[in-house]
Backbone as a printed PyTorch tensor [residue, N CA C, xyz], in Angstrom:
tensor([[[-72.1950,   9.6790, -18.8880],
         [-70.8090,  10.0890, -18.7340],
         [-70.0090,   8.9000, -18.2280]],

        [[-68.9680,   8.5390, -18.9560],
         [-68.1400,   7.4020, -18.5210],
         [-67.4740,   7.6550, -17.1670]],

        [[-67.7090,   6.7380, -16.2420],
         [-67.1430,   6.8370, -14.9000],
         [-65.6220,   6.9060, -14.9500]],

        [[-65.0300,   6.1900, -15.8990],
         [-63.5750,   6.1620, -15.9870],
         [-63.0010,   7.5620, -16.2320]],

        [[-63.6450,   8.3480, -17.0830],
         [-63.1640,   9.7060, -17.3400],
         [-63.2330,  10.5560, -16.0810]],

        [[-64.2950,  10.3830, -15.3210],
         [-64.4390,  11.1380, -14.0650],
         [-63.3310,  10.7470, -13.1000]],

        [[-63.0770,   9.4580, -12.9910],
         [-62.0260,   8.9770, -12.0830],
         [-60.6460,   9.4840, -12.5090]],

        [[-60.3750,   9.4510, -13.8070],
         [-59.0840,   9.9440, -14.3100],
         [-58.9480,  11.4330, -14.0060]],

        [[-60.0030,  12.1930, -14.2570],
         [-59.9580,  13.6390, -13.9980],
         [-59.7180,  13.9190, -12.5200]],

        [[-60.3980,  13.1950, -11.6620],
         [-60.2210,  13.4050, -10.2210],
         [-58.8030,  13.0540,  -9.7790]],

        [[-58.2510,  11.9870, -10.3420],
         [-56.8790,  11.5900, -10.0060],
         [-55.8790,  12.6400, -10.4740]],

        [[-56.0540,  13.1340, -11.6800],
         [-55.1480,  14.1560, -12.2160],
         [-55.2880,  15.4500, -11.4160]],

        [[-56.5070,  15.7860, -11.0410],
         [-56.7270,  16.9810, -10.2100],
         [-55.9850,  16.8410,  -8.8830]],

        [[-56.1610,  15.7090,  -8.2490],
         [-55.5330,  15.4730,  -6.9430],
         [-54.0050,  15.4770,  -7.0430]],

        [[-53.4620,  14.8160,  -8.0670],
         [-52.0170,  14.6390,  -8.1650],
         [-51.2830,  15.7870,  -8.8560]],

        [[-51.9350,  16.4140,  -9.8350],
         [-51.2480,  17.4270, -10.6410],
         [-51.8480,  18.8270, -10.5030]],

        [[-52.9800,  18.9310,  -9.8220],
         [-53.5800,  20.2470,  -9.6000],
         [-54.2160,  20.8660, -10.8270]],

        [[-54.5900,  20.0390, -11.7800],
         [-55.2740,  20.5380, -12.9690],
         [-56.3600,  19.5430, -13.3630]],

        [[-57.2380,  19.9260, -14.2230],
         [-58.3830,  19.1140, -14.6290],
         [-59.3710,  18.9760, -13.4630]],

        [[-59.4090,  20.0140, -12.6430],
         [-60.2850,  20.0290, -11.4690],
         [-61.6220,  20.6470, -11.8770]],

        [[-62.5890,  19.8050, -12.0830],
         [-63.8980,  20.2470, -12.5580],
         [-64.9300,  19.9370, -11.4750]],

        [[-65.7160,  20.9220, -11.1320],
         [-66.7320,  20.7720, -10.1010],
         [-67.8350,  19.8350, -10.5890]],

        [[-67.9760,  18.6980,  -9.9190],
         [-68.9960,  17.7120, -10.2980],
         [-70.4100,  18.2570, -10.1660]],

        [[-70.5870,  19.2990,  -9.3650],
         [-71.9180,  19.8720,  -9.1570],
         [-72.2620,  20.9490, -10.1810]],

        [[-71.3130,  21.2850, -11.0230],
         [-71.5390,  22.3110, -12.0370],
         [-72.5540,  21.8270, -13.0710]],

        [[-73.3960,  22.7420, -13.5200],
         [-74.3510,  22.4120, -14.5850],
         [-73.6310,  22.0370, -15.8750]],

        [[-72.4270,  22.5350, -16.0360],
         [-71.6490,  22.3100, -17.2550],
         [-70.6160,  21.1870, -17.0900]],

        [[-70.7320,  20.4000, -16.0200],
         [-69.7240,  19.3890, -15.7120],
         [-69.4280,  18.4760, -16.9040]],

        [[-70.4500,  17.8920, -17.4750],
         [-70.2530,  16.9490, -18.5730],
         [-69.5850,  17.6260, -19.7680]],

        [[-70.0340,  18.8230, -20.1120],
         [-69.4490,  19.5520, -21.2360],
         [-67.9790,  19.8750, -20.9750]],

        [[-67.6850,  20.3480, -19.7690],
         [-66.3030,  20.6920, -19.4230],
         [-65.4070,  19.4600, -19.4390]],

        [[-65.9090,  18.3610, -18.9020],
         [-65.1250,  17.1290, -18.8600],
         [-64.8530,  16.6180, -20.2750]],

        [[-65.8730,  16.5800, -21.1060],
         [-65.6910,  16.1000, -22.4780],
         [-64.7580,  17.0130, -23.2690]],

        [[-64.8910,  18.3350, -23.0790],
         [-63.9780,  19.2420, -23.7800],
         [-62.5440,  19.0000, -23.3330]],

        [[-62.3350,  18.8650, -22.0320],
         [-60.9890,  18.6440, -21.5000],
         [-60.3720,  17.3810, -22.0790]],

        [[-61.1460,  16.3160, -22.1210],
         [-60.5980,  15.0670, -22.6410],
         [-60.4630,  15.0720, -24.1620]],

        [[-61.3040,  15.8160, -24.8540],
         [-61.1170,  15.9680, -26.3030],
         [-59.7850,  16.6850, -26.5620]],

        [[-59.4940,  17.6920, -25.7470],
         [-58.2370,  18.4440, -25.8510],
         [-57.0480,  17.5410, -25.5370]],

        [[-57.1360,  16.8250, -24.4250],
         [-56.0460,  15.9350, -24.0110],
         [-55.8230,  14.8510, -25.0500]],

        [[-56.9090,  14.2550, -25.5100],
         [-56.7960,  13.1840, -26.5030],
         [-56.1310,  13.6800, -27.7880]],

        [[-56.3710,  14.9260, -28.1360],
         [-55.7820,  15.4920, -29.3570],
         [-54.2670,  15.5940, -29.2730]],

        [[-53.7390,  15.6890, -28.0690],
         [-52.2890,  15.8200, -27.8830],
         [-51.6010,  14.5050, -27.5260]],

        [[-52.3400,  13.3960, -27.5800],
         [-51.7380,  12.1030, -27.2290],
         [-50.4650,  11.8270, -28.0200]],

        [[-50.5100,  12.1030, -29.2950],
         [-49.3870,  11.7510, -30.1660],
         [-48.7350,  12.9550, -30.8160]],

        [[-49.0860,  14.1410, -30.3590],
         [-48.5470,  15.3730, -30.9420],
         [-47.6770,  16.0690, -29.9050]],

        [[-46.5070,  16.5140, -30.3230],
         [-45.6710,  17.3360, -29.4450],
         [-46.3070,  18.7280, -29.4440]],

        [[-46.7930,  19.1810, -28.3020],
         [-47.5410,  20.4350, -28.2870],
         [-46.7240,  21.6820, -28.6170]],

        [[-45.4640,  21.7210, -28.2300],
         [-44.6800,  22.9400, -28.4190],
         [-44.5980,  23.3830, -29.8800]],

        [[-44.1640,  22.5140, -30.8050],
         [-44.1000,  22.9660, -32.2010],
         [-45.4740,  23.3420, -32.7590]],

        [[-46.4910,  22.6080, -32.3440],
         [-47.8310,  22.9150, -32.8510],
         [-48.2920,  24.2790, -32.3720]],

        [[-48.0340,  24.5940, -31.1130],
         [-48.4810,  25.8810, -30.5870],
         [-47.7030,  27.0530, -31.1660]],

        [[-46.5910,  26.7660, -31.8050],
         [-45.8010,  27.8180, -32.4560],
         [-46.1890,  28.0100, -33.9130]],

        [[-47.0980,  27.1600, -34.4010],
         [-47.5370,  27.2180, -35.7910],
         [-49.0250,  27.5720, -35.8500]],

        [[-49.3300,  28.6880, -36.4600],
         [-50.7220,  29.1180, -36.5760],
         [-51.5550,  28.0470, -37.2750]],

        [[-51.0380,  27.5100, -38.3550],
         [-51.7810,  26.5090, -39.1330],
         [-52.0560,  25.2540, -38.2990]],

        [[-51.0500,  24.7750, -37.5910],
         [-51.2190,  23.5920, -36.7600],
         [-52.2290,  23.8580, -35.6500]],

        [[-52.0990,  24.9910, -35.0050],
         [-52.9980,  25.3330, -33.9060],
         [-54.4340,  25.4710, -34.4010]],

        [[-54.6230,  26.1110, -35.5310],
         [-55.9550,  26.2780, -36.0990],
         [-56.5760,  24.9220, -36.4350]],

        [[-55.7980,  24.0450, -37.0290],
         [-56.2790,  22.7040, -37.3670],
         [-56.6200,  21.9240, -36.1050]],

        [[-55.7490,  22.0090, -35.1220],
         [-55.9630,  21.2930, -33.8680],
         [-57.2250,  21.7770, -33.1660]],

        [[-57.4050,  23.0840, -33.0780],
         [-58.5980,  23.6290, -32.4230],
         [-59.8720,  23.2300, -33.1570]],

        [[-59.8360,  23.2280, -34.4680],
         [-60.9950,  22.7860, -35.2530],
         [-61.3090,  21.3270, -34.9630]],

        [[-60.2650,  20.5170, -34.8920],
         [-60.4380,  19.1030, -34.6190],
         [-61.0260,  18.8890, -33.2200]],

        [[-60.4920,  19.5840, -32.2300],
         [-60.9860,  19.4480, -30.8530],
         [-62.4620,  19.8360, -30.7810]],

        [[-62.8200,  20.9370, -31.4220],
         [-64.2170,  21.3690, -31.3900],
         [-65.1370,  20.3720, -32.0830]],

        [[-64.6800,  19.7820, -33.1730],
         [-65.4800,  18.7700, -33.8740],
         [-65.6560,  17.5220, -33.0140]],

        [[-64.5700,  17.0610, -32.4010],
         [-64.6350,  15.8910, -31.5220],
         [-65.5550,  16.1780, -30.3380]],

        [[-65.4140,  17.3500, -29.7530],
         [-66.2430,  17.7350, -28.6090],
         [-67.7230,  17.7370, -28.9890]],

        [[-68.0470,  18.3260, -30.1210],
         [-69.4280,  18.3710, -30.5820],
         [-69.9840,  16.9570, -30.7810]],

        [[-69.1940,  16.0940, -31.4080],
         [-69.6390,  14.7130, -31.6160],
         [-69.8120,  13.9780, -30.2850]],

        [[-68.8960,  14.2150, -29.3570],
         [-68.9910,  13.5740, -28.0420],
         [-70.2480,  14.0320, -27.3010]],

        [[-70.5580,  15.3110, -27.3870],
         [-71.7670,  15.8280, -26.7310],
         [-73.0310,  15.2140, -27.3170]],

        [[-72.9800,  14.8810, -28.6040],
         [-74.1340,  14.2630, -29.2760],
         [-74.1520,  12.7460, -29.1080]],

        [[-73.1340,  12.2100, -28.4350],
         [-73.0620,  10.7630, -28.2410],
         [-72.5790,  10.0060, -29.4650]],

        [[-71.9530,  10.7210, -30.4030],
         [-71.4770,  10.1000, -31.6410],
         [-69.9760,   9.8430, -31.6250]],

        [[-69.3400,  10.1500, -30.5290],
         [-67.8940,   9.9290, -30.3760],
         [-67.6190,   9.5890, -28.9220]],

        [[-66.7690,   8.5960, -28.7320],
         [-66.3890,   8.2020, -27.3830],
         [-64.9070,   8.5120, -27.2060]],

        [[-64.5920,   9.3130, -26.2150],
         [-63.1970,   9.6170, -25.9050],
         [-62.5430,   8.3220, -25.4510]],

        [[-61.4410,   7.9810, -26.1090],
         [-60.7570,   6.7150, -25.8300],
         [-59.3470,   7.0060, -25.3390]],

        [[-59.2230,   7.1220, -24.0320],
         [-57.9150,   7.4090, -23.4480],
         [-57.8140,   6.6720, -22.1190]],

        [[-56.6840,   6.0450, -21.9060],
         [-56.5010,   5.3260, -20.6490],
         [-55.8390,   6.2400, -19.6250]],

        [[-55.8350,   5.7930, -18.4000],
         [-55.3290,   6.5600, -17.2620],
         [-53.8820,   7.0100, -17.4700]],

        [[-53.0150,   6.0870, -17.8640],
         [-51.5880,   6.4010, -18.0150],
         [-51.3460,   7.3950, -19.1470]],

        [[-52.0090,   7.1810, -20.2700],
         [-51.8400,   8.0870, -21.4090],
         [-52.3730,   9.4730, -21.0790]],

        [[-53.5060,   9.5360, -20.3970],
         [-54.0720,  10.8320, -20.0090],
         [-53.0980,  11.5790, -19.1080]],

        [[-52.5600,  10.8800, -18.1300],
         [-51.6320,  11.5130, -17.1870],
         [-50.3730,  12.0100, -17.8920]],

        [[-49.7860,  11.1810, -18.7400],
         [-48.5740,  11.5810, -19.4700],
         [-48.8460,  12.7700, -20.3760]],

        [[-50.0040,  12.7740, -21.0090],
         [-50.3470,  13.8780, -21.9070],
         [-50.5510,  15.1690, -21.1220]],

        [[-51.2250,  15.0970, -19.9970],
         [-51.4220,  16.2880, -19.1580],
         [-50.0750,  16.7950, -18.6580]],

        [[-49.2060,  15.8980, -18.2430],
         [-47.8710,  16.3170, -17.7920],
         [-47.1140,  17.0130, -18.9170]],

        [[-47.2530,  16.5110, -20.1420],
         [-46.6070,  17.1260, -21.3080],
         [-47.1670,  18.5340, -21.5330]],

        [[-48.4780,  18.6790, -21.4080],
         [-49.0990,  19.9880, -21.5980],
         [-48.7380,  20.9570, -20.4670]],

        [[-48.6140,  20.4530, -19.2610],
         [-48.2350,  21.3110, -18.1340],
         [-46.8250,  21.8650, -18.2950]],

        [[-45.9690,  21.1440, -18.9730],
         [-44.6060,  21.6330, -19.2120],
         [-44.6180,  22.8920, -20.0680]],

        [[-45.6330,  23.0550, -20.8910],
         [-45.7420,  24.2700, -21.6990],
         [-45.8990,  25.4950, -20.8090]],

        [[-46.6160,  25.3300, -19.7350],
         [-46.8490,  26.4390, -18.7950],
         [-45.5220,  26.9340, -18.2260]],

        [[-44.6280,  26.0190, -17.9150],
         [-43.3540,  26.4420, -17.3340],
         [-42.4520,  27.0680, -18.3770]],

        [[-42.6140,  26.7190, -19.6370],
         [-41.8010,  27.3200, -20.6940],
         [-42.2180,  28.7450, -21.0160]],

        [[-43.4990,  29.0560, -20.8000],
         [-43.9820,  30.3820, -21.1680],
         [-43.8980,  31.3650, -20.0220]],

        [[-43.6860,  30.8990, -18.8000],
         [-43.6190,  31.8060, -17.6470],
         [-42.2590,  32.4360, -17.5160]]])
């Protein structure tokens, strides 16, 4: 498990109150990789229009699951830097305030 992903997740958890994954969990690696596969998928996509489109959402979820599966098998490396991860999470968190 890349240390950088763990550090980014811990920083985002501390600062934004999300991406808080228990390091002692048996599923820690799976949860972390899924979270970053999800975040990475939204790096360049505006989430709001996609979440309003069944076709876009279905395609996105399929892509995330494929990336996650490859990452679990060691055939894909999540490539996201600290700043991009944070900006993407902040963008996704804004969706929560729009739906409440």
